N, C-alpha and C positions, 0 to 999 in steps of 0.2 A: 521437503529434500531435508532440512535443517533436522526435523525429527528423525526422517530414515538414517542420517548419520549420526545423530546424538546417542541413538539405541543401537548401533552396529557394533558389536560385538569383536571385529575383525576378522570374520569369516566371511563378509560379503565381500560381493565382487562388482566390477562394473557392471555387468551383464545385471546384477540384482537391481544396482541402481537404476538403471535406464529402463527395466521392467518396473519399479516404482514407479518413475517419473512419468513412464506410457501409460501406467492405470489411474495416474491422479492427475494427467494432465487437461483433462475436460471437466474436471470438478470446479464446483463455485468457488470463487475466491473465498480465502479464509479470514476471519477478522483481524485486523491488525492489533496488536497490545496498545494498551493507553501509553507507553511509552515512546513509542515510535508515532508519535502525533504528526508530525512532517509526512512520511509516508501515507497514514491515512488521509490526510488533507490534500497530499499529491494525487493518490488516486482517485479520490472522490470528486479533486477540482476538474480531474479532465475526464471524468464521466461527465458532468456536467457542462465540459465545456470542450467537447472534442476538437476544435479548430485552433485552441488557444495555444498560445506559445508559452516557454518556459519564463520568460520574462513577466508574461502576465500572471502566468500561478503565482510565481515569486511575490508579486506584487499585491494578490490575494492574500498570501501566507503572513505576508508584513502585517497588511490590515486586519486579519483574522488574529495574530499573535498579540495586537495591541488592543486586545478586548479584553475584559476579564474573565477571570478563567471559568469563572460560572455563569458566565452568557454567551459564550461559544456556543454557535449552531451547526456550524459544520463550515466548508468552503465558501469562499464568497465569490460570487459569480463576477464575470467581467461588466454584465450588466447592473450589478449591485455598486460597482465603483463610482 
């Protein structure tokens, strides 16, 4: 949706936005850019820990962020803690 609005030239309508949203709703999740590391971590963590809480995810994030950047491998599972 961000891209849709970024390229909008002022003539698009809410109906156009709704049509775009409906057409792309079932699409595969897009990669999250590097600068949004927390967002990527959160998405991946919840995929690995579907019943996990926000507090558990944040504990995993703190552990993940404490690692040197060159050895970070992805979300730390609840089991890994």
